[in-house]
mmCIF file of the N, C-alpha and C atoms, coordinates in Angstrom:
data_MODEL
# 
_entry.id   MODEL 
# 
loop_
_atom_site.group_PDB 
_atom_site.id 
_atom_site.type_symbol 
_atom_site.label_atom_id 
_atom_site.label_alt_id 
_atom_site.label_comp_id 
_atom_site.label_asym_id 
_atom_site.label_entity_id 
_atom_site.label_seq_id 
_atom_site.pdbx_PDB_ins_code 
_atom_site.Cartn_x 
_atom_site.Cartn_y 
_atom_site.Cartn_z 
_atom_site.occupancy 
_atom_site.B_iso_or_equiv 
_atom_site.pdbx_formal_charge 
_atom_site.auth_seq_id 
_atom_site.auth_comp_id 
_atom_site.auth_asym_id 
_atom_site.auth_atom_id 
_atom_site.pdbx_PDB_model_num 
ATOM 1   N N  . MET A 1 1  ? 9.496  19.106 12.437  1.00 0.00 ? 1  MET A N  1 
ATOM 2   C CA . MET A 1 1  ? 10.025 18.174 11.446  1.00 0.00 ? 1  MET A CA 1 
ATOM 3   C C  . MET A 1 1  ? 8.934  17.830 10.416  1.00 0.00 ? 1  MET A C  1 
ATOM 4   N N  . ALA A 1 2  ? 9.145  18.107 9.135   1.00 0.00 ? 2  ALA A N  1 
ATOM 5   C CA . ALA A 1 2  ? 8.373  17.569 8.203   1.00 0.00 ? 2  ALA A CA 1 
ATOM 6   C C  . ALA A 1 2  ? 8.544  16.403 8.059   1.00 0.00 ? 2  ALA A C  1 
ATOM 7   N N  . SER A 1 3  ? 7.177  15.361 7.590   1.00 0.00 ? 3  SER A N  1 
ATOM 8   C CA . SER A 1 3  ? 7.324  14.279 7.097   1.00 0.00 ? 3  SER A CA 1 
ATOM 9   C C  . SER A 1 3  ? 7.344  13.816 5.843   1.00 0.00 ? 3  SER A C  1 
ATOM 10  N N  . PRO A 1 4  ? 7.526  12.845 5.518   1.00 0.00 ? 4  PRO A N  1 
ATOM 11  C CA . PRO A 1 4  ? 7.808  12.475 4.052   1.00 0.00 ? 4  PRO A CA 1 
ATOM 12  C C  . PRO A 1 4  ? 6.515  12.751 3.475   1.00 0.00 ? 4  PRO A C  1 
ATOM 13  N N  . GLU A 1 5  ? 5.374  12.189 4.111   1.00 0.00 ? 5  GLU A N  1 
ATOM 14  C CA . GLU A 1 5  ? 4.068  12.465 3.557   1.00 0.00 ? 5  GLU A CA 1 
ATOM 15  C C  . GLU A 1 5  ? 3.689  13.994 3.355   1.00 0.00 ? 5  GLU A C  1 
ATOM 16  N N  . ASN A 1 6  ? 4.108  14.556 4.182   1.00 0.00 ? 6  ASN A N  1 
ATOM 17  C CA . ASN A 1 6  ? 3.807  16.109 3.854   1.00 0.00 ? 6  ASN A CA 1 
ATOM 18  C C  . ASN A 1 6  ? 4.697  16.982 2.954   1.00 0.00 ? 6  ASN A C  1 
ATOM 19  N N  . ASP A 1 7  ? 5.980  16.211 2.882   1.00 0.00 ? 7  ASP A N  1 
ATOM 20  C CA . ASP A 1 7  ? 6.894  16.717 1.862   1.00 0.00 ? 7  ASP A CA 1 
ATOM 21  C C  . ASP A 1 7  ? 6.447  16.626 0.317   1.00 0.00 ? 7  ASP A C  1 
ATOM 22  N N  . LEU A 1 8  ? 5.854  15.215 0.103   1.00 0.00 ? 8  LEU A N  1 
ATOM 23  C CA . LEU A 1 8  ? 5.034  14.805 -0.968  1.00 0.00 ? 8  LEU A CA 1 
ATOM 24  C C  . LEU A 1 8  ? 3.962  15.642 -1.226  1.00 0.00 ? 8  LEU A C  1 
ATOM 25  N N  . ASN A 1 9  ? 3.011  15.767 -0.099  1.00 0.00 ? 9  ASN A N  1 
ATOM 26  C CA . ASN A 1 9  ? 2.031  16.640 -0.485  1.00 0.00 ? 9  ASN A CA 1 
ATOM 27  C C  . ASN A 1 9  ? 2.372  17.959 -0.721  1.00 0.00 ? 9  ASN A C  1 
ATOM 28  N N  . GLU A 1 10 ? 3.334  18.435 -0.488  1.00 0.00 ? 10 GLU A N  1 
ATOM 29  C CA . GLU A 1 10 ? 3.607  20.119 -0.788  1.00 0.00 ? 10 GLU A CA 1 
ATOM 30  C C  . GLU A 1 10 ? 4.081  20.062 -2.286  1.00 0.00 ? 10 GLU A C  1 
ATOM 31  N N  . LEU A 1 11 ? 5.021  19.011 -2.618  1.00 0.00 ? 11 LEU A N  1 
ATOM 32  C CA . LEU A 1 11 ? 5.485  18.758 -3.867  1.00 0.00 ? 11 LEU A CA 1 
ATOM 33  C C  . LEU A 1 11 ? 4.301  18.697 -5.000  1.00 0.00 ? 11 LEU A C  1 
ATOM 34  N N  . ALA A 1 12 ? 3.173  17.790 -4.649  1.00 0.00 ? 12 ALA A N  1 
ATOM 35  C CA . ALA A 1 12 ? 2.079  17.623 -5.632  1.00 0.00 ? 12 ALA A CA 1 
ATOM 36  C C  . ALA A 1 12 ? 1.155  18.751 -6.025  1.00 0.00 ? 12 ALA A C  1 
ATOM 37  N N  . ILE A 1 13 ? 1.261  19.921 -4.896  1.00 0.00 ? 13 ILE A N  1 
ATOM 38  C CA . ILE A 1 13 ? 0.891  21.009 -4.749  1.00 0.00 ? 13 ILE A CA 1 
ATOM 39  C C  . ILE A 1 13 ? 1.323  22.221 -5.731  1.00 0.00 ? 13 ILE A C  1 
ATOM 40  N N  . THR A 1 14 ? 2.953  21.656 -5.595  1.00 0.00 ? 14 THR A N  1 
ATOM 41  C CA . THR A 1 14 ? 3.922  22.742 -6.330  1.00 0.00 ? 14 THR A CA 1 
ATOM 42  C C  . THR A 1 14 ? 3.640  22.192 -8.107  1.00 0.00 ? 14 THR A C  1 
ATOM 43  N N  . ILE A 1 15 ? 3.646  20.942 -8.184  1.00 0.00 ? 15 ILE A N  1 
ATOM 44  C CA . ILE A 1 15 ? 3.292  20.301 -9.596  1.00 0.00 ? 15 ILE A CA 1 
ATOM 45  C C  . ILE A 1 15 ? 2.422  20.564 -10.161 1.00 0.00 ? 15 ILE A C  1 
ATOM 46  N N  . SER A 1 16 ? 1.074  20.736 -9.280  1.00 0.00 ? 16 SER A N  1 
ATOM 47  C CA . SER A 1 16 ? -0.435 21.213 -9.702  1.00 0.00 ? 16 SER A CA 1 
ATOM 48  C C  . SER A 1 16 ? -0.429 22.460 -10.331 1.00 0.00 ? 16 SER A C  1 
ATOM 49  N N  . THR A 1 17 ? 0.552  23.468 -9.526  1.00 0.00 ? 17 THR A N  1 
ATOM 50  C CA . THR A 1 17 ? 0.614  24.939 -9.827  1.00 0.00 ? 17 THR A CA 1 
ATOM 51  C C  . THR A 1 17 ? 1.489  24.801 -11.258 1.00 0.00 ? 17 THR A C  1 
ATOM 52  N N  . ALA A 1 18 ? 2.740  23.961 -11.098 1.00 0.00 ? 18 ALA A N  1 
ATOM 53  C CA . ALA A 1 18 ? 3.209  24.215 -12.880 1.00 0.00 ? 18 ALA A CA 1 
ATOM 54  C C  . ALA A 1 18 ? 2.510  23.845 -13.723 1.00 0.00 ? 18 ALA A C  1 
ATOM 55  N N  . ILE A 1 19 ? 1.761  22.781 -13.706 1.00 0.00 ? 19 ILE A N  1 
ATOM 56  C CA . ILE A 1 19 ? 0.730  22.065 -14.518 1.00 0.00 ? 19 ILE A CA 1 
ATOM 57  C C  . ILE A 1 19 ? -0.155 23.252 -15.213 1.00 0.00 ? 19 ILE A C  1 
ATOM 58  N N  . GLU A 1 20 ? -1.083 24.014 -14.250 1.00 0.00 ? 20 GLU A N  1 
ATOM 59  C CA . GLU A 1 20 ? -1.914 25.105 -14.582 1.00 0.00 ? 20 GLU A CA 1 
ATOM 60  C C  . GLU A 1 20 ? -0.995 26.275 -15.341 1.00 0.00 ? 20 GLU A C  1 
ATOM 61  N N  . LYS A 1 21 ? 0.106  26.395 -14.783 1.00 0.00 ? 21 LYS A N  1 
ATOM 62  C CA . LYS A 1 21 ? 0.794  27.522 -15.697 1.00 0.00 ? 21 LYS A CA 1 
ATOM 63  C C  . LYS A 1 21 ? 1.331  27.087 -17.100 1.00 0.00 ? 21 LYS A C  1 
ATOM 64  N N  . ALA A 1 22 ? 2.000  25.642 -17.213 1.00 0.00 ? 22 ALA A N  1 
ATOM 65  C CA . ALA A 1 22 ? 2.086  25.525 -18.411 1.00 0.00 ? 22 ALA A CA 1 
ATOM 66  C C  . ALA A 1 22 ? 0.890  25.276 -19.405 1.00 0.00 ? 22 ALA A C  1 
ATOM 67  N N  . ARG A 1 23 ? -0.353 25.030 -18.895 1.00 0.00 ? 23 ARG A N  1 
ATOM 68  C CA . ARG A 1 23 ? -1.492 25.010 -19.704 1.00 0.00 ? 23 ARG A CA 1 
ATOM 69  C C  . ARG A 1 23 ? -1.923 26.428 -20.006 1.00 0.00 ? 23 ARG A C  1 
ATOM 70  N N  . GLN A 1 24 ? -1.652 27.540 -18.997 1.00 0.00 ? 24 GLN A N  1 
ATOM 71  C CA . GLN A 1 24 ? -1.884 28.906 -19.241 1.00 0.00 ? 24 GLN A CA 1 
ATOM 72  C C  . GLN A 1 24 ? -1.191 29.629 -20.498 1.00 0.00 ? 24 GLN A C  1 
ATOM 73  N N  . LEU A 1 25 ? 0.375  28.976 -20.520 1.00 0.00 ? 25 LEU A N  1 
ATOM 74  C CA . LEU A 1 25 ? 1.384  29.341 -21.298 1.00 0.00 ? 25 LEU A CA 1 
ATOM 75  C C  . LEU A 1 25 ? 1.228  28.584 -22.803 1.00 0.00 ? 25 LEU A C  1 
ATOM 76  N N  . LYS A 1 26 ? 0.227  27.703 -22.732 1.00 0.00 ? 26 LYS A N  1 
ATOM 77  C CA . LYS A 1 26 ? 0.066  26.736 -24.014 1.00 0.00 ? 26 LYS A CA 1 
ATOM 78  C C  . LYS A 1 26 ? 1.250  25.975 -24.237 1.00 0.00 ? 26 LYS A C  1 
ATOM 79  N N  . LEU A 1 27 ? 1.697  25.004 -23.307 1.00 0.00 ? 27 LEU A N  1 
ATOM 80  C CA . LEU A 1 27 ? 2.814  24.444 -23.421 1.00 0.00 ? 27 LEU A CA 1 
ATOM 81  C C  . LEU A 1 27 ? 2.325  23.109 -22.896 1.00 0.00 ? 27 LEU A C  1 
ATOM 82  N N  . PRO A 1 28 ? 1.755  22.295 -24.057 1.00 0.00 ? 28 PRO A N  1 
ATOM 83  C CA . PRO A 1 28 ? 1.047  20.639 -23.945 1.00 0.00 ? 28 PRO A CA 1 
ATOM 84  C C  . PRO A 1 28 ? 2.009  19.816 -23.466 1.00 0.00 ? 28 PRO A C  1 
ATOM 85  N N  . THR A 1 29 ? 3.304  20.097 -24.178 1.00 0.00 ? 29 THR A N  1 
ATOM 86  C CA . THR A 1 29 ? 3.851  18.749 -23.745 1.00 0.00 ? 29 THR A CA 1 
ATOM 87  C C  . THR A 1 29 ? 4.552  18.768 -22.419 1.00 0.00 ? 29 THR A C  1 
ATOM 88  N N  . SER A 1 30 ? 4.693  19.876 -22.011 1.00 0.00 ? 30 SER A N  1 
ATOM 89  C CA . SER A 1 30 ? 5.228  20.380 -20.506 1.00 0.00 ? 30 SER A CA 1 
ATOM 90  C C  . SER A 1 30 ? 4.156  20.003 -19.349 1.00 0.00 ? 30 SER A C  1 
ATOM 91  N N  . ALA A 1 31 ? 2.852  20.229 -19.900 1.00 0.00 ? 31 ALA A N  1 
ATOM 92  C CA . ALA A 1 31 ? 1.950  20.311 -18.901 1.00 0.00 ? 31 ALA A CA 1 
ATOM 93  C C  . ALA A 1 31 ? 1.738  18.790 -18.906 1.00 0.00 ? 31 ALA A C  1 
ATOM 94  N N  . TYR A 1 32 ? 1.712  17.701 -19.910 1.00 0.00 ? 32 TYR A N  1 
ATOM 95  C CA . TYR A 1 32 ? 1.758  16.185 -19.949 1.00 0.00 ? 32 TYR A CA 1 
ATOM 96  C C  . TYR A 1 32 ? 2.652  15.886 -19.138 1.00 0.00 ? 32 TYR A C  1 
ATOM 97  N N  . ILE A 1 33 ? 4.126  15.967 -19.368 1.00 0.00 ? 33 ILE A N  1 
ATOM 98  C CA . ILE A 1 33 ? 5.405  15.414 -18.584 1.00 0.00 ? 33 ILE A CA 1 
ATOM 99  C C  . ILE A 1 33 ? 4.841  15.776 -17.163 1.00 0.00 ? 33 ILE A C  1 
ATOM 100 N N  . LEU A 1 34 ? 4.537  16.896 -16.731 1.00 0.00 ? 34 LEU A N  1 
ATOM 101 C CA . LEU A 1 34 ? 4.205  17.124 -15.226 1.00 0.00 ? 34 LEU A CA 1 
ATOM 102 C C  . LEU A 1 34 ? 2.883  16.527 -14.851 1.00 0.00 ? 34 LEU A C  1 
ATOM 103 N N  . SER A 1 35 ? 1.867  16.379 -15.586 1.00 0.00 ? 35 SER A N  1 
ATOM 104 C CA . SER A 1 35 ? 1.045  15.326 -15.243 1.00 0.00 ? 35 SER A CA 1 
ATOM 105 C C  . SER A 1 35 ? 1.673  13.961 -14.778 1.00 0.00 ? 35 SER A C  1 
ATOM 106 N N  . MET A 1 36 ? 2.275  13.451 -15.602 1.00 0.00 ? 36 MET A N  1 
ATOM 107 C CA . MET A 1 36 ? 2.863  11.927 -15.281 1.00 0.00 ? 36 MET A CA 1 
ATOM 108 C C  . MET A 1 36 ? 3.721  12.388 -14.159 1.00 0.00 ? 36 MET A C  1 
ATOM 109 N N  . VAL A 1 37 ? 4.515  13.292 -13.915 1.00 0.00 ? 37 VAL A N  1 
ATOM 110 C CA . VAL A 1 37 ? 5.019  13.262 -12.639 1.00 0.00 ? 37 VAL A CA 1 
ATOM 111 C C  . VAL A 1 37 ? 4.242  13.594 -11.363 1.00 0.00 ? 37 VAL A C  1 
ATOM 112 N N  . LEU A 1 38 ? 3.139  14.288 -11.643 1.00 0.00 ? 38 LEU A N  1 
ATOM 113 C CA . LEU A 1 38 ? 2.125  14.091 -10.553 1.00 0.00 ? 38 LEU A CA 1 
ATOM 114 C C  . LEU A 1 38 ? 1.675  13.007 -10.395 1.00 0.00 ? 38 LEU A C  1 
ATOM 115 N N  . VAL A 1 39 ? 1.246  11.872 -10.915 1.00 0.00 ? 39 VAL A N  1 
ATOM 116 C CA . VAL A 1 39 ? 0.735  10.607 -10.894 1.00 0.00 ? 39 VAL A CA 1 
ATOM 117 C C  . VAL A 1 39 ? 1.833  9.868  -10.254 1.00 0.00 ? 39 VAL A C  1 
ATOM 118 N N  . GLU A 1 40 ? 3.239  10.037 -10.816 1.00 0.00 ? 40 GLU A N  1 
ATOM 119 C CA . GLU A 1 40 ? 4.182  9.473  -9.682  1.00 0.00 ? 40 GLU A CA 1 
ATOM 120 C C  . GLU A 1 40 ? 4.180  9.736  -8.274  1.00 0.00 ? 40 GLU A C  1 
ATOM 121 N N  . VAL A 1 41 ? 4.243  11.178 -8.030  1.00 0.00 ? 41 VAL A N  1 
ATOM 122 C CA . VAL A 1 41 ? 4.254  11.673 -6.897  1.00 0.00 ? 41 VAL A CA 1 
ATOM 123 C C  . VAL A 1 41 ? 2.898  11.219 -6.041  1.00 0.00 ? 41 VAL A C  1 
ATOM 124 N N  . SER A 1 42 ? 1.847  11.250 -6.725  1.00 0.00 ? 42 SER A N  1 
ATOM 125 C CA . SER A 1 42 ? 0.753  10.688 -5.985  1.00 0.00 ? 42 SER A CA 1 
ATOM 126 C C  . SER A 1 42 ? 0.784  9.257  -5.632  1.00 0.00 ? 42 SER A C  1 
ATOM 127 N N  . GLU A 1 43 ? 1.404  8.441  -6.333  1.00 0.00 ? 43 GLU A N  1 
ATOM 128 C CA . GLU A 1 43 ? 1.549  6.860  -5.971  1.00 0.00 ? 43 GLU A CA 1 
ATOM 129 C C  . GLU A 1 43 ? 2.530  6.995  -4.696  1.00 0.00 ? 43 GLU A C  1 
ATOM 130 N N  . ALA A 1 44 ? 3.666  7.779  -4.789  1.00 0.00 ? 44 ALA A N  1 
ATOM 131 C CA . ALA A 1 44 ? 4.467  7.708  -3.648  1.00 0.00 ? 44 ALA A CA 1 
ATOM 132 C C  . ALA A 1 44 ? 3.933  8.026  -2.225  1.00 0.00 ? 44 ALA A C  1 
ATOM 133 N N  . THR A 1 45 ? 2.919  8.935  -2.599  1.00 0.00 ? 45 THR A N  1 
ATOM 134 C CA . THR A 1 45 ? 2.155  9.576  -1.289  1.00 0.00 ? 45 THR A CA 1 
ATOM 135 C C  . THR A 1 45 ? 1.343  8.319  -0.976  1.00 0.00 ? 45 THR A C  1 
ATOM 136 N N  . LYS A 1 46 ? 0.805  7.839  -1.635  1.00 0.00 ? 46 LYS A N  1 
ATOM 137 C CA . LYS A 1 46 ? 0.147  6.668  -1.206  1.00 0.00 ? 46 LYS A CA 1 
ATOM 138 C C  . LYS A 1 46 ? 0.694  5.599  -0.421  1.00 0.00 ? 46 LYS A C  1 
ATOM 139 N N  . ALA A 1 47 ? 1.640  5.153  -1.106  1.00 0.00 ? 47 ALA A N  1 
ATOM 140 C CA . ALA A 1 47 ? 2.691  4.359  -0.683  1.00 0.00 ? 47 ALA A CA 1 
ATOM 141 C C  . ALA A 1 47 ? 3.213  4.535  0.709   1.00 0.00 ? 47 ALA A C  1 
ATOM 142 N N  . ALA A 1 48 ? 3.558  5.988  0.895   1.00 0.00 ? 48 ALA A N  1 
ATOM 143 C CA . ALA A 1 48 ? 3.982  6.707  2.452   1.00 0.00 ? 48 ALA A CA 1 
ATOM 144 C C  . ALA A 1 48 ? 2.954  6.520  3.253   1.00 0.00 ? 48 ALA A C  1 
ATOM 145 N N  . GLU A 1 49 ? 1.837  6.896  2.911   1.00 0.00 ? 49 GLU A N  1 
ATOM 146 C CA . GLU A 1 49 ? 0.392  6.858  3.771   1.00 0.00 ? 49 GLU A CA 1 
ATOM 147 C C  . GLU A 1 49 ? 0.426  5.400  4.419   1.00 0.00 ? 49 GLU A C  1 
ATOM 148 N N  . ASP A 1 50 ? 0.361  4.423  3.049   1.00 0.00 ? 50 ASP A N  1 
ATOM 149 C CA . ASP A 1 50 ? 0.152  2.851  3.496   1.00 0.00 ? 50 ASP A CA 1 
ATOM 150 C C  . ASP A 1 50 ? 1.202  2.209  4.451   1.00 0.00 ? 50 ASP A C  1 
ATOM 151 N N  . ASN A 1 51 ? 2.236  2.815  4.336   1.00 0.00 ? 51 ASN A N  1 
ATOM 152 C CA . ASN A 1 51 ? 3.768  2.453  5.101   1.00 0.00 ? 51 ASN A CA 1 
ATOM 153 C C  . ASN A 1 51 ? 3.361  2.921  6.606   1.00 0.00 ? 51 ASN A C  1 
ATOM 154 N N  . VAL A 1 52 ? 3.009  3.797  6.656   1.00 0.00 ? 52 VAL A N  1 
ATOM 155 C CA . VAL A 1 52 ? 2.787  4.336  8.083   1.00 0.00 ? 52 VAL A CA 1 
ATOM 156 C C  . VAL A 1 52 ? 1.678  3.956  8.703   1.00 0.00 ? 52 VAL A C  1 
ATOM 157 N N  . THR A 1 53 ? 0.555  3.537  7.929   1.00 0.00 ? 53 THR A N  1 
ATOM 158 C CA . THR A 1 53 ? -0.658 2.691  8.417   1.00 0.00 ? 53 THR A CA 1 
ATOM 159 C C  . THR A 1 53 ? -0.380 1.553  9.028   1.00 0.00 ? 53 THR A C  1 
ATOM 160 N N  . ASP A 1 54 ? 0.465  0.931  7.898   1.00 0.00 ? 54 ASP A N  1 
ATOM 161 C CA . ASP A 1 54 ? 1.291  -0.551 8.507   1.00 0.00 ? 54 ASP A CA 1 
ATOM 162 C C  . ASP A 1 54 ? 1.947  -0.457 9.731   1.00 0.00 ? 54 ASP A C  1 
ATOM 163 N N  . ASP A 1 55 ? 2.637  0.391  9.791   1.00 0.00 ? 55 ASP A N  1 
ATOM 164 C CA . ASP A 1 55 ? 3.622  0.441  11.000  1.00 0.00 ? 55 ASP A CA 1 
ATOM 165 C C  . ASP A 1 55 ? 2.880  0.711  12.324  1.00 0.00 ? 55 ASP A C  1 
ATOM 166 N N  . ALA A 1 56 ? 2.009  1.509  12.073  1.00 0.00 ? 56 ALA A N  1 
ATOM 167 C CA . ALA A 1 56 ? 0.750  1.967  13.332  1.00 0.00 ? 56 ALA A CA 1 
ATOM 168 C C  . ALA A 1 56 ? 0.458  0.608  13.700  1.00 0.00 ? 56 ALA A C  1 
ATOM 169 N N  . ALA A 1 57 ? -0.034 -0.184 12.912  1.00 0.00 ? 57 ALA A N  1 
ATOM 170 C CA . ALA A 1 57 ? -0.657 -1.533 13.046  1.00 0.00 ? 57 ALA A CA 1 
ATOM 171 C C  . ALA A 1 57 ? 0.012  -2.576 13.775  1.00 0.00 ? 57 ALA A C  1 
ATOM 172 N N  . GLN A 1 58 ? 1.344  -2.534 13.410  1.00 0.00 ? 58 GLN A N  1 
ATOM 173 C CA . GLN A 1 58 ? 2.369  -3.367 14.101  1.00 0.00 ? 58 GLN A CA 1 
ATOM 174 C C  . GLN A 1 58 ? 2.598  -3.155 15.785  1.00 0.00 ? 58 GLN A C  1 
# 
């Protein structure tokens, strides 16, 4: 069973690939929007990892 952290990491990889494709297609607005999404996913990944660490410490 996949963990939320693994799902978020997989999503980040997919978004990174989409950003690169948008840049290749010269779609700067799409690349920018995807970059902002990647920031959100990265922050969610960090929060999920911190939550796992906090749970393990208890």
